[in-house]
N, C-alpha and C positions, 0 to 999 in steps of 0.2 A: 370647106377648105380647112386643112390642117396647118397650123402654124408650127414654126419650129420648136418654140417651148412646149406646145401640145404634144407634137411628135416625140420630143424627149421624155414628157411627162408619161405619155402612153408606154414607151419603151421601159421607163423605170418600174412603172407598176407590173408590166409583165416579168421583168427579170426579178424583182423582189417578191414575187409570189410563186416562184417555181425553183425549188430547191436545186434541180439539177442545172440552173443556170448561174449558180453563185461564182464558179469559175470563169465563165464568160464575163459576168460582172467585173471580176478582178482585173482580167485582160484589158477590158474597154477602160477602165478608170485609170489604169497606168499605161495606156497606149500612147504610141508616139505619133508624130506627124505623118510619118511616112507609113507606118504599119508594118506588117509583115510581108506585104506584096507591094509597097510603094503607094498604095492609095490612101492609107490611113483609116480604111474601114475595117470594122470588127463585126463578127457575126453574133447574132442573137437568134435562139430557137422560140418561136411563138407558140401558143397553147394548141393551134392546129397541127403543129409539127413542121410547118414551113420555117425557112430560116431568112431572115433579112440581115443586111449589114448597115451599121451605124457609125458615124465618123466619132473617132476618139474626141474627149474634150479639147487636147491639144490640138488636133485637127480642125475642129469647130473654131477654137480660138484663132487659129491662124487665117481662118476665112471671114471672121468677123469685120476685120478691117477694109475688105474691098468686095470681090465677087463671092457668090453663093453657089454657083454651079457646081454640079457633081457632089452634092452634099449627101445624098443617098443613092449611090450608083447601083445598088443591087436590085432595086425594084424600079422600073422605069416610070410606071404610072404614078407611084408616090412621089418619086423624085421631081417628075414635071410639076405635080400639084405643090411641092415645097417651093420649087423655083419661081412658080407664079406668085405664090405668097410671099416671097421674098423681095420680089420686085415692088411689091408695096410697103415693104417693112421699112419702119421709120427709126424713131429715136430709141426704141427697144434694145438697139445694138449695145448701148451701154449697160443696159440691164442684164443682158446676155454675157457681157464681158464680165460684170462684177459677179455673176452667178458662176461662170466657169472657173474664175480665178479665186473664189471666195474661200477663205480658210474655214476649217471645220468649226471653230469656235467664234465666227463673226456672224454677220447677218443682223437682221432687226433685233433680235433679242439674245444675242451671243449663242445661238443655237444651230448655226450653220443654215438658217433659212434665207433666201434672196427673193424679192419679189419680181415677177414677171408679168407685163401688162399685155393682156390678149386683144385680139383684133376687135373684140366687142367692148373693149374698154374695161373688163373685169381684170382684176390683179389677183394673181394666186401666188403663194409662196412655196418654193420647193427647195429642197436640199442641194448644196454645191456637190460637184463631184469629190471634192476634199471630205465633206460631210459624209457622203456615200462610202468612201474609201474607210473612213475611220469607223463607219456602223457595219461594214461588210460582214464581219464575223457574227456580230449580233444578229443581222437579218438572216444569215444562213442557219444560225442556231436555231432561231425561231421557226423558220420554214422547214428547215430540214428535219426538226424533231417532230413535226406534224401538230404543233401546238397552235397553228393559226386558227382564230376564232372569227367568224363573220357573222355579223348582225344586220339583218335587212329590216329597216325601218320603214313606216309608211308615212312618216312625218316629212314636211317639205321645210327648206330654210331658205327664206328670201334672199338674205345677204350672207356674205362669209363670217361676218360678226356673230349672226344667229347660229351659224353651224359650229363655230369654235366654242360658243357658249353653252352648247347642247352637253349633256352628260356623255362621257365616254368611259370605256373600261380602264382597268388598272395600267399603269405603264408597263410596257413590253407585250402587250396584247393588241391585237388589229380589230379595227372595227370598219363595217361597209356601211355608210350611210347615204341617203337618197336625197337628191334636189331636183326641182323642176326649174329653176331660176336661170339656167344657162342654155343660151341658144334657142330657147323655147320648146326644148325636147328634153327627155329623161336623160339625167346623167349620173353618175356615181362619184363619190368622193371616199378616198382610203385615208383613214384617221389613225394616227397613233398619239396616245394621250400625252400631251405636253412635248410632242416631237415635231410632226410636220403633217400637211394637208395637201393633197394634189389632185387634179382632176383626172378621171378615168373615162375616157371616151366609149361610146357604144361599140367600138371595134373590139373591146376587151369582153364582149358578151359571153365568150366561151369561159372567160375565168368566173364571171359572175354565176353562170350555169353549174360549174363545178362547186363553187361556194354553195350555192343553193342545195345542191346534192348532199353536200356534207351536213346541211343543217336538217334536211329531211331523212337522211339515211341513217337514223338511230334505230336499230332493230330491237324490238321487244318480243318476248316469247310468252306463251300462255299454254299451260298444259290442261287438258280436260280429262276427267277420269282420275287415275292413280297420281297422287303427287309425289310418291315416293316410289321404290322399286316394286314392280308387280310381284305378288308372292307366287312361289314355285309349287305350293301345295294344293293348288286349285285343281278342279275337273272341268272337262271340255263341256261348254254348255249345251243343253238338250234342245233348246228352241231354235227352230228353223227361221224365226222372224228376225228383224233388226231390232238392235238394243240401242236406244236412243237416250244419251245423257241429258239430265236435266240441268245443263250448266251452259249459258249462252257464250259465244264468241265476243271477247270485249272490244277488239278492234279489228278492221278489215286486214286481211292478210292470206296466208295460205297455210295448209296442213302439209308439213314438211316430213312427218314420219309417225309411225305407229309402234310403240313399244309394247310388247306383250310377252307373256310366258305360253308358248304355243303347245297345244296338247296334240297337234297333229299338223300335217302339212296341208297345203290347198289354197283355195282362192277366197278371199274374204272382200265384201263390198264395204266401201266407205262412202257414206251419203250425207248431204247437208239438207236442212230444212229451215224455212222461216216459221215464225209461230205466232198467231194472233188468238188470244184467249186461250182456249182449249184445243184450237185447231193447228196442225202443223201441215206445212205445205212443200213438197219435195223440190229441191233447187238443182243440186248438182250430184253426179253419182261417178266414182272411180273405183275400179276393181285392182286389187294388189295380190300378188303371190307371196304366199308364206313358204319358204323353201326348206325349213328345217323347224326342229321341236326344240323345246326349252326357251332360254331367253333369246328373242329376235327383235331387232330394230329394222322394221320393214319402211323403206323409203316411200314417200308419198308426193303428190303435187297436185294439190286441189284448192282451188280459191275459195275464200269464205269471206263473207261479210259481217260487219258488226251486227251482233244480235241473232246470228245463225245458231242452229243447234245440230250437232253432229252425232252419227251413230255408226255401228259396225254391224254386220252380218256375218257369221262365220261359225255356223253349227259344228260342234265338235273340236274346233280349232281354238276359239277364244276360251279362256278358263274363267271360273268364278269361284268364290269362297264363300263361307258363311259368316263373313266379317259384315259389319255395317257398312253400306254403301258410301262412296264418296259423294262430296258436295251435296246436291239435292236429290240423289237417287238416280233413277234410269226408267225408261218405258220400254215394253216389249210391243212392237208394232209391225204390221205386214210391210215388207219392203217395197213391194211394186206398186202400191196405190198411191196416187199423186197426193192426196189429202187424207188426214187421219184426225180423230179426235182423240185426245189423251186424257186419262184421269190422274187419280193420285199416283206418284212415281213409287217404284219398288225401292225399299231401302234395307231390306233384310238380307240381301246377298249383295257382294261387291264383285264387279267386273274387274279382273285383273288385266287391265290394259291402259295405255297413256296415249292421248292424242296429243301431238306436239305441233304448236301453231306459230309461226313467225309473223309479225307484224311490222310495218315500217310506219313511223309516226313522226309528225312535224312537232318535235318537242322543244325547238329553240326558237325564241322570238326576242325581240329587243326587250320588251317590258319585263319578260320573265327573267333574262339574263341580268338587267339592272337591277331588279329586285333581290336576285340571287346574290348579286355582287355585294349590294348593302347588308344582306343577311349574313353572308361569310365574314365579310369584315368584322361584323358584330361578334359573330361566333369565334372567329379566330382570336379576338381580344379575350373574350370571356374564356375559351377554352385553354389560352395560354395561362390566365390567372389561375384557372382550376387545375390544370396539370401541375404548375409549380406547387399548388398546396397540397394535391394528392401526393406528389412525389415525396413530400415529407412524411406522409403517413404509410408509405409503402416500402417494402423491402424486396432485393432481388436476389434469388438463391439460384444456384445451379444443381440440378439433379444429374448425376452420371450414371447412365444405363450401360451395361456391358462390362467389358474388362477394365479393371481399376488400375492397370499399369500399361505401359507402352506396348502396342499391339507388336506380335513378332511375326516372322515367317513361319509357316506351316503348310498343312496339306489344304489345297485349294478346295473351297466348298462345293457341294452338290447342286444339282439344277431345281433348287427349291427357293421359296421366300421364307426367310428366317424371321420369326416373331419373336422378341424378347418379352418375356411374362411379366417383366416390371411395369407397373402402371405409372402413368404420369401422375405425380402429386398435385400438381396445379397446372392452370393453363400457362402455356409459354411458347417459345420458339426454340428451334435447333439452332445453337450458336456454332457448335463445332462436331465434326465427324472424323474420327481417327481410325485408320486400318492399315494393315500391311498387304500391298497388293503383290501377288506372285503372277499375276497375269493382267492382260489388258482386255477391256470390253466396256459394256454399259451396265451401270449399276441401276437398280430401281429402288428408290428411296420411298418408303410408304408408311402410312399411319393406319391403325386398325381400330375400330370399336369393338367392344366384347359384351355380350349378354350370354351368362353362364358359359357353355362351352362354344359358343357360335362367334366367330370372328368376321368382321366385315370392313374390307377396304374402304376408307375415307378418302384417301388422296394418294397420288403417286407422281414422282417426278424422276426423270431421267439424268444421270450423271455419267458421262464419258470418263473413262480411266485409260490414258494413252501410254503410261509407262508404269513400270514396277517399283517397289519399294514402299517405305513408309510415307503415308499420305496424311496430311491434314486438311480436310476440306471444310469450307466455310460458306457464307450465304452467297459469295461470288460464284460457288459452283452449283449450289442447289437452289438459290432464291430465297424468298422469305418462306420458311416451312414451319407453319404452326401447329401445335398439339394442344388438345383439351385435356383436362384433368380426367384420370381414369382410361385414356387411350393408351395404346402399345405402338410402339415404333418398330419398323421392320425393313430389311435390307435383302435385295436379291442380286447376285453377282456371282454366278458359276464360275468356278476356276479363277476368280479375281481376288476375293478376300479369303483369309485362311481360319482354321481351327487346329486344335491340339487336344489330346486325350488329357484332360485335367479337369478339376471341379469349375464349373461355370460361376462366375460372380453373380450375385443376385439370385432371382427366382428361377433361372434357366430360361429355356426358349422352345418354340415349336416351329417345326418346319412344315409348310403346306404348299400346295400347287399354286404357283405364282399367278396363273393365269385365271384360275376359278375365284368366284366371289359370291356369296360368302362361303366360309369354309368351318368345320367343326374341328376343335382341338382337344386332345386328352391331355395326360400327364406331360408336364415339362420335362425336356431333358437337361439334366445338370452335370452330367459326367464328361461332356465334351465343351470346351472353352471356346467360343467365337471370339477371334482377336479383333474385335471391334469396339469402339467406345463412342457413346454419344453424349455430349455435353448439352443440356437443355436449360436455357435461361427461363427462370419463372418469376413473376412478380406475384407477391403475396401481400395482401391487405394487413399489415402488421397492427395499424391501429384503428379500432371500430368503436362506435359509441357504446355498443354493449360491453365491449372488454374494458373500456375506460369506467364505466359505471360499476361494472363488477370490481375493477381495482379499487374505485373510490370507497365501495361498500366494504370490501376485505379490509382495505387500509383503517377505515374508521373502527371496524370491529376488532382487529388485530392491535391497534394503537395501545390500547389500555392492557391487553393481555400480554402484548410483546414487552411492554415496560416492566412488568411484574416479573414475567419469565427471564429477562435479561438480568434483572437484579439478582434472581436466585442463581442462573447460569453462570455468571460472572463468578460467583462464589464456589463454583464446582469444577471450573476450568482453571488450566494453567498453561502458560507458555513454556516450552522446552526446546532445547537443542539435542538432537540425537546424532551422535558421530558413529560412523561405520569405517572400518578399515585402521589405518595408522592413527595412533593418538600422538605421534611426534611426526615431524617433517620427513616426509619420505626421503629415502638415500639410494645411492647407485647400486646396481647388483647386475643380476643375469637377465638378459632380454627373453622376455615371456615368449610363448609358442604362439602361433597365428589363430588361437582360439578366443571365444568370448568368455570374459570371466564375470561370474554373479556372486557377490557377496551374501553369505548366508546369514543375513540380519534383516529381518522383516520390519518394516515401518512400525514404531508403537503408535503412531497417531497420523492424521492427515496433516500435511505439510508441504514445504517447498525445499529444493536444493538450493542452499545459498553458497556453497565453497566447495571446489575440488582441487586437491593437491596432488600432484603427480611427478615422479621422476622419469623424465623422456629420455630414453637411451639414445635415440637416434630421431631426427626429424621425420614426421610422417602425419598420418591422417588417424584421428581417434573417433571412436563410435560410442555415445554414452546413451544407455537404454534404461527405461523404466519396464519392470516386468511384473505381471501378476502371477499367482501360483495357485492351482488346484490339485491336491495330492502331489504327486512327481511331476505335473505338467506345468511348464512355465510358458507365457505367452508375451510377446512384446506389445507394449502399450504406447510408448513415445520414444522415438529415436533422434538424437541430436549428433551431427557430424561436425569436426573442425581439424584443423591442423595445427601442430605445435612444433617449435624448434627443439633441438636437444637441450637437456638440462632440467632443473627444477623448475615447476610451473604452478602458479596459483591462480586459479580461474574462479571468476564470478559470473553470475547469469548472463552478463552481456557477452562473455567469451562463448558461451555454448548455446545461444540462440534465445536468450530471453528465459523468463520463469518457467521452471520445470516442476509442477506439482506432482507430488506422490501421495497415494492413499494408503491409510493403515492396512499393513499386511503386505504391501509390495516390496520389491527388492530393487537394488541398483546393480547394473553391470557395465563394464568396460571392455573395449578391444581397442588394441593399438600397440606401438612400440614402447611399452614401459617395463618395469623390471621387477623381479622377485628377489627375496633373499632368505637365506636358511633362518630357522627360528620358529618359535611358536606362533601360531596363526592368530589374527585378531578375530574377535566375535566367534562365530560358529564355523569357521572355515570358509571355503568357495567352492563353487561348481564351475567347470568348465564345459562349453557347449560350442557346436559349430557356428561360427559367426554368420549374421545375414539371413538366418531363417528365423520365421515368425513363432513358431510353435516347437518346443523341444521338451524331451523328457530327461529328467535328472536322476542322478543316484545318489550315492552317499556323498557327503562334502569332503573336499580335500582338505587335510590339516598338517601337511608336510612342510609347506614353505608359505612364507606371508607375501601378499602383494604390496608393493610399495605405491599406495595410493590411499587417500582418506577422502571422505565425503561429510560434510555437515548439514543437517536439515533443521530449519526452523518449523517447530510443531506447536499446534495448540490443541489440546485433547483434554477430554474430561477426566480430572483426577479422582473425583468422588463419584463412585457408582455403587449401586446396590450390592453388587457382588464383592467389591473392595471393602464395603462398610461392614458386611458379615465376617469377612475375614479379620478385619481388625478388632471387631467386637469379641469374636472367638479368642482371638489371640490375647485380649485383655482380660478374659475371664469374666466379662460382665453379665454372666447370667443367661446365656443362651443367645441366639441370633433373633433376627425380626421374625414376627409371626408370618410363616409362609402363606397364610390366607389372607394377609393385609392388601387393601387396595392400593395400587399404584397410581398416583395422579399423573395426568398428561396436560397438555398446554391447554387443551379443550376443557379441562376441568377448573381452569383459572378464570374463567369468565367472570366479570365482576356482578353480573345479575344473575342471581341464583337460578331463575327460570331458564336461563339460556345455556346452563352448564350441560355438557355433555356427559354421557354415562361414563364411569371409569372403565379402564382397560379390565377385561376379565378374561384369564388364561382358560385353556383347556376347551374341549368340545361339549361340557355338561351334558344336556340329555340327548344329544344328537348323536351318541356313540352308535356304531353299527352293532348288530347282533353277532355273535361269535358264529364262525362257519361251523357247520355241524358235519361230522363225516369225513373230514379233511384227512388225506394220507399223502405221504411224502414217497416219490418215486425215484428221487435223485437229490444227494446232497453235494454242493460243490463250494462248501464255505472254505475248505483248505485243500491244498495239493495232496495231502495225505488221504482225503476222501474221495480222490479221483483215481480212477484206474490208470497206472502208469503216469500219474501226474508230475512226478519228479523229472521225467525224460522227455516229457513234451515239450518242444522249444517254443511252442506257442503259447504256453501258460505260464504265468508268474503269480507269485503270492507277495503280497506287501501291506505293511500296516496302513490302515484306512480309517479316518474319523467317520466317514459314512458307510462304514461296512454293514452289511445287512444283518450278520451274526458275528459276535465276537469282535476282534480289534483288528482283523485283517479281511482281505478280499483277494478272491482269484479272478485275474485278468487274462482275457483272451486278446491275442494281438495276431491278426491274419497278415500273411505275406502274399503277394501277387495273387494267382487264382487257385492257391492250395486250400483244400478242405481242412478244417479244424474239427475234430470229434471228441466230445468229452463225455464220458461215462462214469458212473459211480464206481467206487471200489468193490462193492459187492451187491448182490441182488437182495432185495427186501421179501417180506411176506406177501403173498397174493392179494391183489387189489381187484375188485370188480369195478371196471370204469365205464361200464355201459351207461350211455344217457348222460353223463355229466360233462365236466370240463376239465382240461388240463392247463395248469398255468405255469409260465417261466418267469422267475424273478431275476431282474437284471438291472444294470445301470449302463447307459451309453456314456462312452467316454470320448471318443473322437471319430469323425467322418463315418458314422454308421449309415447315414441316410444315402449319402453319395456313392458309397463303396461297396454296400452289401449286394451280392449277386444271387445267393441261394442261401436257404435257411430251413431247417425242419427239425422236428422232434419226433424220435421213434419209440414206440411202445413194445416191448419184449416180454414174452410169457416164457420162453425157453432159452436154453443156453446160459451165458454168464456174461457179465460185463466184458470180461477181456476176450470172449469168444463167443459172441452172440450168433445166433442161427439167421438164415436168410429169410425167415418168416416172421414178419412183424407188421405193424401198422405204422404210418407215417403221415404228416402233413406234406401236401404237394410243395417241394422245395423252390419251385419256381413262382407259386402264388403267395406263400408265407411272407416274403420280404415286402410286398406291397401292403400287406396288412400291418406289418410290424412299423414300417415307415409312418403310417397314419397315427400312430400312438407315441412316437418317441418324444420323451421330454426335452430333449436337445437333439437337432438334427446332425449337427456337425461337431459340437463340443461336448462338455461334460453335462450329463443330466442327473436326474434324481433316480433313486431305486424306485421300480415300478414292476408290476405284474402283468403279464399278457395272457389273457385267458382264452382258449379256443374249445368250442363244443367238440365231443368226440365224433360227432357227424361229419366232421371234414378230414377225419383220419382215415387214410385209404389203405387196404392191405397191399402187401409186397410179399410175393411167393404166396404161401398159404395163410398169410396173416397171422397176427396174435390171437391167443385165446384170451378175449376182453374181459372174461370173468376172472383171469388169474394173471393179470399183468404184474411183473416183479421188479422192473426197472426201467428207467428211460435213458436215452442218449441223445444229446443235443449236438447238432452239426452246424456249421456256418461257414460260408466261402465268400470272399470279397472278389470284386471284378478284378481281371487280369491287370497286372500293374498298379493295383491299388492296395491299400490297407485299411483296417478298421480296428477299433479297440473299444471292448465292453467287459464289464465285469459281470460274473454270473453268481447266483447264490442257491437256487434250488429249482426243481420241478415238482409239482405236487398235483394232486387230483382233488377236486371237490365236486360231491354228488349234486345231482340236479333235483331240488326239493319241489319243482313246480310240476304239477300234473298235466298243465297245458298251457300254451304259450300266452303271454301277456303283450298288450299294446299300451303305450302312454302318449297322450297327445299334448304337446307343451306349446305355449303360446308366449312369445317374447314381449317385454315391456309392458304388457297390460294396456294396449290401445283401447280406445273406447269401443271401436268396431269389433273388438273381440267380444264385448258384452252384448254388442247389439247384432252381431251376425254369427260369429264362430260358435259362440256358447250355445246359443238357441238351437244351432245344427246338432250339437252333441246332446243337448238335454232331451229334445223331442225324440232321440234313440235311446234315451236311458244311459248315456255316456257321462262320465266325469273327466274333466281336464286338469292341467296344471299350468298356472299363470306364473311366469318367471318376473316378477316386478322388478323393474330397474329404474335407476335415478330417481328414486321415490321423493326425495326432498325437491325435485323440479318438476314431478309430475303429479302423482297422487296426493302427496302431501298438500299442494296448493290448488288441487282441484283443476288442473290444467284440462282445457276443453278437447284436447286430442287423446286424453288418457282417461280411464276408469276413476270413479271418484271412490273414495274409502267405502262409501255406502253400498256401492255396486259390488266392490271386492267383498265385502263382509256377506252381501246376499248370496252370492256365488258360492263363498266359502260355507256358509251356515246352512243355506236352504238346499243347495244343489251338490254339495260334498265336492267341490273343486278345491285342489290344493293351491296355496299361494307360497311358491318358492322364492328364493332370493337372488338378486343379481347385484346391481350397483346401488350405491347410496347417493352420492352428488353427481358423479360422472362416470362414463365409460372411457373416458381418456387414458391412455396407457401412460403418456408422459407424466399426467397428473399422479397417478396410482404409484408408478416406479419412483417418482421423485419424492414421495413421502418417506418418513423415516419407518423403520419397522413398527414402533410404537403408533405413529400415525396411521399406518395401514391397519392395525389392529383396531384402533379406535374407529376408523371409517366404517369397517364391517360391523363392529359392534353396535354403532349407531343404526344401521339398517335393520339389525335383529331386535335391538331395543324398541325401535319404532313399530315394527310389525307386532310384537308382543303388546305394546301399548294400545295398538289399534284392534287387538283381538283377532289377528290374521294367523292361522295355523298352517304349518307346512314349511316354515322357513329354514327348518333343520337341512333341508336339501337345498343346494345352490346351483348356480350356474356361470360358468365364465362369460365374458362379454368382450365384445368389439376384438381389439387385439390382445386384451389382456386375456390369454388363454393358458392352457397347461403347460405351454413352454416358456410363459413368463416366469422364470424362477425366482425373480425378486418377490413376486406376489405370492407364492406358493403358500406360505405360512399364514397369510390371511385367509386363504380359502381352507386349509386343513385345520385351522383352530376354530372354525366357526360351523363347519358342515361335515355331517356324516358321509355325504357323497356329493360328487359336483358333476352337473352335465356340460359336456362340450359339443360343439355344433361342427358336424362333420361334412364336407363338400361329398356329394355322390360321385362314385367312380363310374367311369365309363359312359356309355349312351343307352344302354338298355339293361334289363335283369336287374337284379338287387343292387341297392346302393352300396353295400360293404361286402367286402371278400368273406369275412366272417362275422356273424351276428353277435349281439350282446347276449350273455347269459346272466342268471341270477342264482345265487349271490353274485353280485357284480365282479367280473374279472380283474377290474381295476377301480375301486370306489372313487378315486380322485379323478378318474378320467372316463366317465360314463358317456358313450358315444350316442349321440342323438343325431339322426341323419337330417341335414338341411333341407326340409321338404318344399321350401319355396326357391330351392336353387335350381330345380329342373322347370325351365320356363316355357316349355313348348308342349306340344299335344300328348307327349309320352309322360307327363307327371304322374297321372293317376295309375298307369301300368307299373311305372317305377316305385311308386309307394306301395302298391299292392304286393309287388315282388319281394319288396322288404319285409312286409308283414307275413308272407308266405314263408320267408327264410325263418322268422322266429317260430312258426308253426312247425318246421320241419325238424327244428332243434329242441322244441319247448322251451324256447328262449323269450327274450323281450325284444320287441321291435319299439324303439323310441323314436318320435317324430318331434321336429322343432319347427314351428311355423311363426312367421312375423305377421304382417297384415296383408300380403298381396292376395290372399283368398278371400278377404272380407269385401262383401258388396258394400259400397260406400266409402272405402279406403282411397286416400290419394295415390296409393302404389298398386291399385287393383290389376290383377291379370286374369283374363278369363281362362286361360289354360290352368293355372294353379287353382283357381276356384273349382274347375271342372274335376281336377284331379283330387282336391280335398273332399268333395261330395262323393266321388267315386269310392275313395277310401273309406268313408264313414258307412256307405252302403254295404261295401264288402265285409266290413267288420261285423255289421248288424246282421249280415247273412250267415256268418261263419262263427256264431257264438258258440257252437259245440266244440271248436279247437282253439279258440282264443278269445279272451277276455280284455276289455278295455278297463285299466286301472289307473290310480295315480301312484306315484312313487311312495307316498305316504302309506297307502294300502299294503304295498308290497312289504314295506319294513315294520308296520304295526301289526298287519293282520295275516297276510298270506304265509310268509316265512316263518315267525314264531308258531304258526298253527301247524303247519305241515312238519317243521322240525320236531315239535311235541309228538305229532303222530309217528 
């Protein structure tokens, strides 16, 4: 028999455990005596879907004082049962009254709980309607969010006191516990920690079943076979048998799918076995249809038990590769026999398929949850403390990928996935995505990993765009989107986001098929800007124990040195104030034009701007700019904007945005409504340029009017220098200058312990000088306009003074416009030159936007006609191929670089018409064209010819860093074939000098050097970090490399006259150029192979080197797939065709035993060595030292 409190308690349990009833609960709690239909009854939906009606609290309260008929009118049977119970109901009426009218904060413990005595004498405590009303939103939130946790315990509680004394989950979570003590039958109690307890009758069994399903319904998956994506390079298996994996099912469940790379279509058999010892017994069989080739996910539905083994039969459909098998390998058995005996599994081949198994496990029980709760509480406390400590050691940075300004409207992009070539510097998450939408649709935001030229999509999310215009998307739009260091970010949205024809910020982008994965990419596009920006927040571990210890060691080491150096330096430095512009307060005059004005007064030293005085003609906005200058090109480095009222203004740093530093040699500029007056100009005059442009070209300074503005700079610079001392000494007639051969000390020289003192700085290249080029002939001189045919009338050519001129004091500059070709020919033809078999070199200097703007380039060789009227018969470089090779060698891609030479074998010159007579070439013509709508600028010096003195090709095999595995694997492979190699030793003070166990010892290096003829070339001394190298002073960099050279000499290692760039310190690091130029006769650079097949370079290297400071070695370990050997051999064959030099650079991916071992690279390495061994008649394996000291001098003498 169900009592009134029990009926209410049952109803409360139902409504508080089903989220869709929270509105019904609200209507019931606040219901009136009459209700909506005059009965005071309100509906509640039960778990089975039926509806009962229950009187509102007010209705029940009105009935307590008298009769109880009609209490639950909607269900006659239940109503009759209640009426029968109420006939014997006694003093509990007052309890029910107290319960119905009890405030939310009343009750036994001030928590809204009120006692109800049941017919058995048992007392329960349940919340009043007011308490329920107060907590209705809390209950709805808990239930509606799906966070209901149910625990079924096997324990029993004899009394209510035992029950409430039992451990319960944290407040806000529900628990279901079990009791035998009520009515002699099973019952259930619903508990919320610190809140309330109520009885749930067995009529709520449906609720308990649902809760139990939630506990058991946690799905776990297991993959048998491939744990990653099946390979697409396998072949169909030839065996007609069943291939059974040696990997058992962990828990009972079902096979839901088979993922494979299908070689053909057809039917495959899926079969399970039990296994006892070496005997397997067939259990279940399912046949599956493979309807397509390539990647296929074939649905399956086969029950499996824990301990089962599963196999597939599919001759010619399932693929296999020669890789090591997954897990424990597999057996090949007859499919139709019920039992089979298996032996050792096959492990030398890998089945390219994955069996996907889903299992349902009972993972939740009371003991486990209580243990977990205790552990979580402990972990949360510890994690909170640890996170607080780590936060103090970490820093967050934002890496912006894509456009660096606000995205703009433009042309909607195509139906491709666009992948930005910039890699993530650190692990992080996408904070903000900005774009300009010109259409609506769904974006796909993705991240890709990359190995060599293959990119693989790792994650993809969809973002709906429902309107056009500028968009700023956040995690609210795309969720938590994390990226790992080295990954690339990508976006797909045809017709949604925009692009424009302009230089792409960063490294460019690739466009790939959005639905295919993985994909191969080539050269990144840089001449079209995608108007999208990604802000990626990244956490970096700023403070580490290694860095702290290193800083402590450096601090202790430098403390004494620094004190001595500071004493000396303080006597050499002086504080100074440099004034630019007016030396008296500015006065009123004429309003200047809307140009930006740059004062022709470079900073004498490093310093900061401390004061600006201006006469403001009318109120307005001013722009204050710091400019750097290279020749006649100025570049904005810092921009400050502020507004001023009319009249005289005196500004300090607080008025223009804080401290504004200036470096020696930089210039100050100003734009705004200020004035000029007639009269002699201040300083050296001024330049006016278009306002708001980052890079401008300036001409002669204006000296006709003075600008009414003045600037003061506080500077600290070295007054005493060697150059200034010589000037003073000579001016004083003191008997000559300091000996030019004297040693110049450096800070390293000041170490208090003589044993620790580094070698002094030594200038010049000493014995590492190159041999002079024999037989060199000039084919065209472009040093002045007078030496160029029609040079004075060609608008694309200008001649100006240049401190970096190749010849003399001026240089000729080409500036292209639009898509027009610029042709440069000498003023007259020379004597005939036989150019067969050699190389032609162009001497030039990039000035601006050469990499992104060049579209065509060629050199023509002429034997007939004249430079003003050449014939149609000549040889030339392919104008479409040549730009790709030139880009690879530029010392600056977009800005001003160094004078350099670009050498190309005559083999790559193709005849036009009847071609030139290559035995009698008399002049050369240079032609260049920029892309439509673009412009480039470069200076040109000359074109010459260098004969090839090599009688057959040469190959150089070089190995970076001197890894130990080079001595244990790579070197023995060379030695057994009679070859010698080149070791480029790096970070010598951290590796070989301290006998690091990952690198060769000095003894091993000496053995290879002395006994086997290996060359020991140079790379880095302390570190390969670009920030460290560039951050040193010029003297510091010279000392850094001098230490490496001196250490190699001290160790008796020969070959260090030849150097190598390292990491990001490459030939484009103009800051470090002098360090390499001063210590090496030639320097190797590491080149990324082009394309996906054939030779790794457009044009191979020749000897003498086309450019000794940029000798190109192909990155032999950058081809990471099965084409490695073929690509390297093609590069060697390219050298054979030209009688040139194939230079290879290896790291340690080819070394067996290396932590970076790659089987494809190892196979390619051995294929290359075997090919070189078999083709000794056309190519020799040599060292760079041999070329320099033996081959070239010998042949030159001959």
